[in-house]
ZAKE-312914 format. One record per residue: residue in one letter; x, y, z of N, C-alpha, C in turn. Coordinates in steps of 0.02 Angstrom, whole numbers, padded with zeros to 5 digits, always signed. Atoms other than C-alpha are relative to their C-alpha. Layout:
REM residues N
AXYZXYZXYZ;...
***
This chain:
REM residues 109
M+00059+00029+00030+00433+02068+00506+00019-00050-00054;I-00022+00046+00052+00524+01988+00360+00026-00065+00030;I-00026+00060-00033+00610+01869+00479-00057-00044+00024;S+00056+00040-00025+00445+01814+00557-00037-00034-00058;I+00032+00030+00058+00368+01782+00384+00042-00059-00025;S-00044+00054+00022+00520+01678+00336-00003-00059+00047;V+00004+00054-00050+00512+01578+00498-00067-00036-00007;F+00065+00031+00009+00325+01547+00474-00001-00043-00062;G-00004+00039+00062+00356+01489+00295+00040-00063+00009;F-00043+00058-00014+00493+01372+00355-00038-00051+00042;I+00038+00045-00043+00381+01299+00492-00056-00034-00040;S+00053+00029+00041+00236+01274+00370+00028-00052-00048;S-00032+00047+00046+00351+01190+00245+00023-00063+00037;D-00023+00057-00040+00424+01078+00381-00058-00044+00020;L+00058+00039-00018+00251+01024+00439-00028-00039-00060;E+00023+00034+00061+00200+00982+00260+00046-00058-00017;N-00048+00055+00013+00359+00880+00235-00010-00057+00049;Q+00012+00052-00050+00323+00786+00397-00062-00040-00018;K+00061+00035+00020+00148+00744+00335+00013-00046-00060;I-00018+00041+00058+00218+00680+00169+00039-00061+00021;V-00040+00056-00024+00345+00572+00259-00045-00050+00037;E+00046+00043-00036+00207+00503+00372-00043-00041-00048;E+00039+00036+00050+00098+00459+00221+00042-00054-00034;N-00044+00048+00033+00245+00375+00136+00015-00060+00045;I-00014+00055-00046+00285+00273+00291-00060-00045+00008;H+00060+00041-00007+00105+00215+00315-00013-00041-00063;G+00008+00036+00063+00093+00168+00131+00051-00055-00008;R-00055+00049+00006+00261+00079+00133-00011-00060+00047;I+00014+00053-00048+00215-00020+00290-00057-00044-00025;L+00058+00037+00024+00047-00071+00216+00019-00046-00058;V-00018+00040+00059+00118-00131+00049+00049-00056+00019;D-00047+00052-00023+00260-00225+00137-00036-00054+00040;D+00039+00049-00038+00137-00309+00258-00039-00046-00046;I+00039+00041+00047+00028-00368+00114+00047-00047-00038;A-00049+00043+00036+00180-00433+00017+00025-00056+00045;N-00024+00051-00046+00245-00525+00170-00053-00053+00014;T+00054+00047-00010+00075-00604+00201-00009-00046-00060;I+00005+00041+00061+00063-00663+00020+00057-00049-00003;N-00058+00045+00001+00239-00736+00030-00007-00055+00051;Q+00009+00051-00052+00198-00827+00193-00051-00053-00023;V+00052+00046+00024+00040-00903+00119+00026-00042-00058;N-00027+00034+00058+00129-00948-00043+00053-00053+00020;S-00054+00045-00022+00268-01037+00055-00026-00060+00040;N+00027+00052-00044+00153-01148+00160-00064-00029-00030;I+00058+00031+00031+00034-01268+00073-00056-00007+00051;G+00058+00004-00044-00140-01258+00148-00004+00056+00051;H-00001-00055-00048-00096-01102+00246-00038+00060-00028;F+00033-00062+00023-00205-00946+00237+00001+00051+00057;Q+00003-00055-00048-00212-00778+00323-00050+00051-00025;E+00046-00054+00019-00337-00636+00325+00039+00065-00005;I-00029-00066+00009-00282-00467+00260-00057+00051+00008;E+00049-00053-00010-00381-00318+00325+00029+00066-00025;I-00024-00062+00032-00362-00161+00220-00031+00060+00037;P+00028-00059-00034-00380+00006+00313-00042+00042-00048;N+00044-00039+00044-00507+00132+00249+00034+00059-00034;N-00037-00054+00034-00376+00266+00205+00072+00001+00025;I-00069-00012-00023-00194+00317+00220+00005+00075+00010;S-00003-00071-00018-00179+00483+00311-00058+00040-00031;G+00059-00033+00026-00356+00525+00254-00008-00002-00075;K+00003+00003+00073-00322+00485+00071-00022-00070-00024;Y+00022+00062+00032-00407+00353-00038+00060-00032-00035;F-00054+00036+00033-00293+00220-00111-00027-00064-00032;V+00016+00064+00032-00296+00063-00219+00063-00043+00001;I-00056+00047+00001-00187-00092-00208-00011-00048-00058;N+00001+00049+00054-00147-00198-00361+00050-00054+00016;I-00045+00056-00008-00073-00370-00344+00011-00030-00069;K-00018+00029+00064+00019-00432-00497+00040-00064+00014;Q-00034+00064-00007+00115-00593-00529+00060+00002+00048;N-00060-00002-00043+00272-00534-00438+00008+00065+00039;E-00006-00061-00040+00231-00370-00351-00068+00023+00026;V+00059-00033-00028+00108-00275-00244+00012+00075-00009;I-00007-00071+00015+00078-00095-00298-00055+00039+00037;L+00046-00043-00035-00003+00038-00189+00001+00068-00034;S+00006-00066+00032-00067+00197-00274-00044+00045+00043;F+00040-00048-00038-00124+00349-00176+00030+00069-00007;G-00022-00069+00003-00114+00537-00189+00048+00014-00057;G-00045-00010+00057-00030+00528-00360+00068-00033+00007;K-00064+00035-00012+00109+00418-00290-00010-00075-00005;K+00002+00073+00001+00152+00235-00307+00058-00026+00041;T-00053+00036-00034+00250+00118-00197-00012-00074-00014;E+00008+00071+00017+00282-00065-00232+00046-00043+00043;S-00039+00049-00037+00347-00220-00147-00001-00065-00041;T-00006+00061+00039+00410-00377-00233-00024-00060+00041;I+00022+00063-00031+00331-00547-00196+00026-00058-00042;F-00017+00059+00039+00373-00724-00247-00050-00005-00057;S+00044+00005+00059+00302-00757-00420-00058-00047+00015;I+00060+00040-00013+00123-00822-00406-00043-00003-00063;Q+00050+00007+00052-00009-00884-00527-00067+00021+00030;M+00066-00022-00025-00175-00794-00503-00053-00028-00046;I+00053+00033+00038-00331-00887-00556-00067+00022+00029;S+00067-00019-00021-00512-00832-00549-00040-00061+00023;I+00045+00055-00020-00656-00936-00480-00015-00045-00059;E+00014+00039+00061-00689-00990-00659+00063-00035-00027;E-00064+00031+00018-00507-01053-00666+00033+00032-00061;N-00035-00037+00052-00451-00920-00790+00059+00037+00031;H-00058-00038-00024-00279-00841-00771-00017+00074-00003;I+00012-00072-00001-00289-00659-00721+00066+00036+00012;A-00063-00038-00002-00154-00525-00735+00009+00037+00066;D-00006-00035-00064-00193-00427-00577-00066-00002+00039;I+00058-00002-00045-00310-00413-00429+00003+00067+00036;K+00003-00063-00037-00368-00250-00350-00029-00014+00070;L+00025+00002-00068-00390-00236-00162-00023+00070+00017;Y+00030-00064-00014-00500-00097-00097-00001+00016+00075;P+00002-00020-00070-00501+00003+00065-00061-00027+00037;S+00053+00022-00046-00607-00057+00213-00025-00070-00015;E+00020+00068+00016-00614-00236+00148+00047-00050+00034;K-00041+00054-00026-00551-00402+00215+00007-00053-00055;Y-00014+00051+00051-00470-00534+00104+00033-00060+00033;I-00032+00062-00024-00419-00715+00135+00043-00026-00055;
***
């Protein structure tokens, strides 16, 4: 009986670790895709692309912040970031802004 409890605990722990790895991979891919898209647009004058943000990562809510030289993804108490070429961010009113938030289920150009 002790052996079966230990095996069950090991299997449960292994499944939880697999879920954490899956979340980390999905988050890492998303933040890298956004950073690559920003770098492509920044490198080609007059070029634009649409970024479509998914509604969740493995069922968890998340927020993306774009700063002058990095994209930061925050979800489930974790953060992952990807470096981008340095950019100047300006509002519609032509004011410099420090960061931009991207939200789930939205599209951005």
